[in-house]
C-alpha positions in Angstrom: 41.2 -0.8 -12.8 39.6 2.7 -12.7 41.8 3.7 -15.6 40.6 0.7 -17.7 36.9 1.6 -17.0 37.6 5.3 -17.8 39.4 4.3 -21.1 36.5 2.1 -22.1 34.0 4.8 -21.3 36.0 7.3 -23.4 36.2 4.8 -26.3 32.4 4.3 -26.2 31.8 8.1 -26.0 34.0 8.6 -29.0 32.2 5.9 -31.0 28.8 7.6 -30.3 30.3 11.0 -31.2 31.6 9.7 -34.5 28.3 7.9 -35.2 26.4 11.2 -34.7 28.8 13.0 -37.1 28.0 10.5 -39.9 24.2 10.8 -39.4 22.4 12.6 -42.2 20.6 15.7 -41.1 18.7 18.5 -42.7 17.7 22.1 -42.2 15.1 24.1 -44.2 15.2 27.8 -44.9 12.5 30.1 -46.2 12.9 33.5 -47.8 11.9 36.0 -50.4 14.1 36.4 -53.5 13.1 39.4 -55.5 9.4 38.8 -54.6 9.5 35.0 -55.2 8.9 32.6 -52.3 11.9 30.3 -51.9 12.2 27.2 -49.7 15.6 25.5 -49.5 16.5 22.3 -47.7 20.1 21.5 -47.0 21.0 17.8 -46.3 24.4 17.3 -44.7 26.6 15.0 -42.8 28.8 16.6 -40.2 29.8 19.9 -41.8 29.6 18.6 -45.4 26.5 19.5 -47.6 25.4 16.5 -49.5 22.3 17.8 -51.2 20.5 21.1 -51.6 16.8 21.2 -52.8 15.1 24.5 -53.6 11.5 25.3 -54.6 10.8 28.8 -55.9 7.2 30.0 -56.4 6.3 33.0 -58.4 2.7 34.0 -57.8 1.7 36.2 -60.7 -0.7 38.5 -58.8 1.5 38.8 -55.7 4.7 39.5 -57.7 3.1 41.6 -60.4 4.6 39.4 -63.1 2.7 38.1 -66.1 2.7 34.4 -67.0 4.8 35.1 -70.1 7.4 37.1 -68.0 7.6 34.3 -65.4 8.1 31.8 -68.3 11.0 33.9 -69.6 12.6 34.1 -66.2 12.4 30.4 -65.7 13.7 29.7 -69.2 16.8 31.8 -68.4 17.2 29.8 -65.2 16.8 26.5 -67.0 19.7 27.4 -69.3 21.9 27.9 -66.2 20.9 24.6 -64.5 20.3 22.2 -67.4 23.1 19.9 -68.3 25.1 20.5 -65.1 26.2 17.2 -63.6 24.5 16.6 -60.3 21.7 19.1 -60.9 18.1 18.2 -61.5 15.9 21.1 -62.8 12.1 21.1 -63.2 9.7 24.0 -64.0 5.9 24.2 -64.1 4.1 27.1 -65.6 0.6 27.1 -64.1 -2.4 29.4 -64.5 -1.8 31.4 -61.4 1.9 30.7 -60.6 5.2 29.4 -61.9 7.2 26.9 -59.9 10.9 26.0 -60.2 12.4 23.0 -58.5 16.2 22.6 -58.3 18.0 19.6 -56.7 21.8 19.7 -56.3 23.6 16.6 -55.4 27.1 17.6 -54.2 28.3 14.0 -54.2 28.0 13.8 -58.0 30.4 15.6 -60.3 33.0 18.2 -59.7 31.8 20.4 -56.8 34.1 23.3 -57.6 33.0 23.5 -61.3 29.4 23.0 -60.3 29.3 25.8 -57.7 31.2 28.2 -59.9 28.9 27.7 -62.9 25.8 28.0 -60.8 27.0 31.0 -58.8 26.3 29.4 -55.4 28.4 29.0 -52.3 31.3 26.7 -53.1 34.0 24.9 -51.1 36.3 26.9 -48.9 39.9 27.3 -50.1 41.7 24.0 -49.9 38.5 22.0 -49.4 36.7 19.7 -51.8 33.2 19.9 -50.3 30.7 22.6 -49.4 30.6 23.5 -45.7 27.1 23.7 -44.3 28.0 26.7 -42.1 29.1 28.7 -45.2 25.8 28.0 -46.9 23.8 28.9 -43.8 25.7 32.1 -43.5 25.0 33.0 -47.1 21.3 32.1 -46.7 21.0 34.3 -43.6 22.8 37.1 -45.3 20.3 36.9 -48.2 17.4 37.3 -45.6 16.4 33.6 -45.3 15.3 32.3 -42.0 15.5 28.7 -40.7 12.2 27.0 -40.6 11.8 24.9 -37.4 10.8 21.3 -37.9 7.3 20.3 -37.1 6.8 18.3 -33.9 4.2 15.6 -33.3 2.5 17.5 -30.5 2.2 20.9 -32.2 
């Protein structure tokens, strides 16, 4: 009898553990990339990155970059990102700053080709997905810090 109860309890615990692994989660990182402010959000299930969204802001005064130079920089970036399956690229050239938004959907297209073309963290050898721990390690190595989520009582 005790073994039956223990077996049922283990089964229920396993189901909850599996359900938690399938839950979509996200982490946001902030950092400075050659003077530009970058915010990146990783969306993942278990250890598999599903999406990566980044916003880069170049403030002309803060960065010492002219509006035309910022436009040239983003035009080069656009050539890299445009036309890649699974990638959405947008840019805005404003009076005081330039903004670049890049969304990468890892569930669309060939992940290995996509990550190689974009020069970002790709799948580990023998894997067909991007591991969240590998991306986090690369982000931290580049000087990015995890931004803690806001809480209701803060």
